[in-house]
N, C-alpha and C positions, 0 to 999 in steps of 0.2 A: 516204212510206216512210222507212226509217231505216237507218243503218249503225251497228254496235255501237261503233266507235271514235269516230265524230264525233257520232252521235245527232242528225243534222240533220233538222229537221221542216220540210217544205215545204208551203206553202199556196197555193192558187189563190184569188184574191180579186177580186170584182166590186165596184166602188164607184159609187154613184149619189148625185146631189144630192137635195134635198128634193122636187123635182119629178119624180124618177125617171129623170133623164137621166145617162148615163155621164159620169164624171169621168176623162178619159183621160190627163192629163199631170201627175199628182201626183209630187212628188220623194219619195225615200225618207224624208227628214226629216219628212214629213207623216204617216207611219205609225207606230203604236205597237202592239206585240204583247204580250199578257199570257197567261201559262200559270198557271192556278190563282190568278189575281190578281196574280202577280209579273211585273214588267216583264221583257222579254227583249230581248237585242241582236239586231237584224236583220243577218244576215251575208250574205244573198243577196237581191237585189232586181232585178227586171227586168219589163218589160212587152213581150211579144212574141207574135206569132201563131205557134203551134206545131201540128204535126199531132197528131191524137188517135186513139185507138181508141174507137169509138162503138157502143153497143148500142141498137138501136131495138126497144123492147119494147111490143108493140101488142096490145091487147085484140081478140079475134076471137069473143067470145061473141055469141049471136044478136042481142042488142040493138044491136050495132055494125054489123050488115050494111048498113044504109042510109047509114052514115057512112063506110064503109070507103074508098071512092074518094077522098073529100075528105082523109081522114087519110093515105092513101098519097101523094097529091099534096103534102100539107104536108111529109111526111117527106123526100120527094125534093127539095123546095124547100130544106129544111135542108141536105141533102147538097150541093146545088149552090152554096149560099152558104158552105160550109165550106172549110177548107184543102184544096187540091188533093191533098195527100198523106195525108189522112185515110183510115182504113179503117173499115168498118162491118159489122155483122151484123144480121139480122132475126130476132127471137125473138117469134113469135106465141103467144098464150095464150088458153085458156078455163079449163076446170078442170085442164088440163094445159098444158105449155109445149112448143113446137116450134121448133127451130132450123131455120128454113126457108131461110135463107141465111147461110152462114158468112162470115167476114171477107173483104171484097172492096172495091175502089174502083170496080167496074163498076156504073154506074148501072142498066143494063138488068137485071142480076142482082138488084140491090136492089129494083127496081120489081116484078119477078116475085114475089119473096118477100113484098113488102108487099101485093100484090093477091090473095093466096090467101085464100079465103073459107070453107072448110069449118070448121064449129064444133060444139061440143057445149055442153051446159049448164054453168053454173058460171063463176066468175071468181076466179082464184087469182093475184092480183097479186103478193103477197109471195113466193110460190114461184117465180113467173116471174123476179122481180128477183134472187132468190137465184141462180138459174141464170145470169142475165146477169152478175152480179158475179163469179161464179166463172169464167165464160168470159173476161171481160175480164182478170181477174188471170192466168189460166193461158195464154191464147192471144193476148192483145192485144200487138202489137209496139210500140206507142207508149207513152211513159211516162205521158202524161196520158190518163185514162180517164173516160168519161162515158156515162151511161145516160139515155135519154129514154123515159119510159113514157106511153102514151096510153090512157086507159080511160074508160068511161062509167058505171061502177058501183062499188058497195062490194065489197070482197073477201069472198066467202062460201065459199071452198073451200080456202084455204091452210092448211098445217100449221105453217108458220113464223110466229112472232109478229113484230109490228112492231119490238119492242125488239131481237130478235135480228137482224133485218134492218138496223136502223140500225147496230148494233155491226159487223156484217159489212161494210157499205158503208164505214164510217169506217176500219175496220182495213185494208181494201184500197184505200183512197184513191180510191173511185169517187164522182164528182160526179153526183147524180141530179137531173134535171129532170122535171117532170110536167105533163101537160095532162089536166084532169079535165072531161069533158063530162057533168056531173052533173045537167043540167036536168030529166031525166025520172025521177030517183030520188025516192023518198019523202024528205021533209025529214030525218027521223032518220037514214036510211041515207046520204044525201048529206053530212050533218054528220059521220058517222063516217068516210066515205071521205076527206073534206077534211081531218079531223084527222090521219089516217095519212099522207096525201101531204104535208101541211105539215110534219109532224115529220120525215119522211124527207128531204125536200129541204132544209129549213133546217139539219138536222144535218150534211149532206154538203156544203153550200156551194152548192146549186142553188136553183131557184125552182119554184113551182107556179102554174099559170094555170087559171082556171075560166071559160072563154068561155060565153056564153049561146047562141051559134050555132056550128055546126060550120064554117061558112064563115070564121070567125075563126082557125081553127087554122093555116092556112098563114102568115099574118102572125106568129103567135106562134112558129112553127118558125124563121122567119127571124130573129126576135128572139133566140131561143136560140143560133142560129149566130153572131150578132153578139156576144153576150155571151161565148161560149166563146172567140172570137178576140180579145177585148179585156180579158182578165183580167190583173191583176198577179200576179207570182210572188214570194212572200216565203219566206225561209228563216231559221231560227234554230236554234242549239244550246241545248237547255234548260239552265237553271241547275240544275235538279234532274235529274241524270244517270241514276240507277239505272233500268234496264229491269225494273221490279218488277211489271209487269202492271197497275198502277193506271191509272185513267182521269184524263186531264189535260184540264181545260177550257181552251179557247182563245178569246180575244177580240181582235179587231183594231179599232182606232180610227184615225180620220183627223182631221187638223186642219182640218176644213171644217164649219161649223155646219149641222146638219141632215142631214149625209151619212149614208148607210146602206151598210154593208159586208156582203157575203155571202161567207162562207167556212165551212169545216167548224167545228163548235163544240167539237171535241175529238178525242182519240185515246187508244188504249190502249197504254201503253209496254211492249209485249211483245217480248222478245228474239227470238222465232222470226220476227218480221216485220221484222227489222232489215236494211234495205237502202236505200240512198239513192235518192230519186227525182229525176229531172231532167226536169220536165214540159216 
């Protein structure tokens, strides 16, 4: 988020070595931030475990029925491994989306929302995530906001395009993680689903996983919780100040051979979204 007087851009960044392990103790001097290719001076740097507002966005289309218990258990494992001051909501979806449990830290309430099984035909992932991003922005009490979507199919019902969803998530600084259980999809449909989830998660600074078996989901959920709690927080005031609505590309590099950095890939310099975030 941004404030018109300082225009501070805040990034949450995960850093991994070439083998995929977290790099937890890097100094500020190891980081380099670029906006539209221009180096930026880092004015905010820290690594700390902060509470988040979390949206659990779970597919409940008929094909998910046999997987639902495992997915619910995995989501609860994520909550238990997360910061004790986190708040979360459950948004289930098929061709429509349902806020079955609003923000709470009560595990029992979240479990009830996650285990609801009524479903209709259709899979509207993008429309559900649009609602999740809006709810996180409007009602989330924590500065850092994350959505985790779990689905087993291609989006076949949404009205919102993936491009609009990416822009919306970036604009509202929501980090999206995804678990795609795509093993039963036709290869072409699975490829399209994977393309969209990869674009969305990569653009917002999250990651996507595609496990072969539903039993792998719980371990992935714990990995998501670990990543969220071990991110670096970087901030800079853009050298190019005007809030002219243009898209600004962001790149973060670290001085570690083979290291990979996950953070959002850009933002829109819109004056109406100008307010500083303190993740």
